[in-house]
N, C-alpha and C positions, 0 to 999 in steps of 0.2 A: 911344611906341615899345615894342616887345616887349623885355623884359628876360629874360635867361637867368640861371640860378643857377649859381654856380661854387664849387668847393671849392679853397681855397688851403692848401698846406702850406709853411710857411716855416721855414728854419733860421736862427735869430738868433744873433748874437754872444753867447755865454754870459757873457763878462766884462762887457759893457755891460748885458746883461739883469740881472745880479746887482746892479749899481750902481743902476740906475733901471728896474725892471721895468715900471712903469706907463707911463713915457715911451716906452720901446722898443716895447712891445707896442701901445701906443696909436697909434703911427705907422702900423701896418697899417690900422686902422680909418680913420684920417685920410686916408690915400692913397686908399682905396676911396671914401670920402665926397666927396673932392675931384674924383673922376672921375664924380660924380653917381650913385654906387652906394649900396646899402643893405646894411649889415652885418646878417646874420641871427644869426650866432654867431661869437664870437672868443674863443679860450681856449688856455691852455697845454696841450700834449700831453705833452711829456716833455723831459728833458735827458739827453743821452747822449754817449758818446764816438763820434766819427765813424769810419767804416770806413777812411778815409784823410784826410789833411789837405786842407782846402779853404781857399784863400787864407791859409794859415798857421795856421788854427784846427784844434785837435784835438778840441774839444768843441763841441756846438751845442745850443741850446734850440729845440725843435720847437714851433711854434705853428700851430694849426689854425683856419681861418676859412671860414665859408660866407657868401656875399654875392650879391646880385642886381645885375646891371649890364647896360647896353646893350652888345650884342656889338661895336659899333663902337668902344667905349672900351677894349676889352681890350688892344689894342696900346699905348695911352697908359699904362694901368695897369702893364703889364709893364715899360715903360721906367722908370717911377717907382720900381718895386721894384729894378730893376737899378742905379739911381743911389743908392739908400738904403744908407748905410754900415752900418746895423745888420743888414741881411739878407745872409746869406752865400750862400744858395741858396734857390730857391723853385720850386714847381710849381703851376700853376693848371689845373684840369680843369673842363670843363662837366659839370654834373650833370643826369641825366635828371629831368624834372619829376615823374615818378611816384615818384621816390625821395627827393625833397627833404625832405618832412616827416619821414620815417623817419630819414634820416641826421642831420638837425639835432637831433631828439629824442634819438637815440642818443648823439650827441656831448654834448649838454646834460646827459644823465644821468651822464656821466663814464666811459663804458665804453671810452674810447680811450686811457687811460693805459697805456703799455706795461708798466709794472711791476705792474699789477693784473691779477687774474684776471677775464676778461670772460665774461659769460653766453654770448656767441657761441662761445667755445671749448668750451662744454659740449655744443653741438649736434653729433651724430654724423651725418656725411654718408654716406649709403649710395649709393655709386656703384661702378661696376665697378673703377675705379682703386683706391679705398680697399680694396675687397674683395680685389683682387689683392695689395696691399701686405700685408694680414693673412695671406693664403694663402702669400705668398712667405716669410714668416718661419717658417711651419710646415713648409714644403717643404724637403727636403734638397738638391734640385737648385738650382743657382745661376741657371740661365737659365729664364725663363718659357716655358711651352708656348704660351700665347695671352694676349692682353690681353683 
């Protein structure tokens, strides 16, 4: 069967993660493998204060995972993460096959820690919107003439 590659971002219970990090994080890989998937990468992203309380939690540990899985198993996988008490919230996205290697290598290199300066931030995007934002700062007029 054809397997797609997915990116999962999980918000884990920070208290439980602090007590048993290997066990809590390992459950993500275990659930994926039980659904006959293959984990390509699974790693800590960051721990931070949540914008608003989720299920009574004010802080969360963000965990990033890339895995391949049969598309027919995604619903089953989603249900298992919903039932897992360590996962506060999660999002699973299908990754375009052309981007898989780049995303996994980028995550493996550690550029996704929110507190660190990433080389991606150094890239200046030259688009009309960015140029407009720069020009708007120099312009005394508050309303733009054109985009």
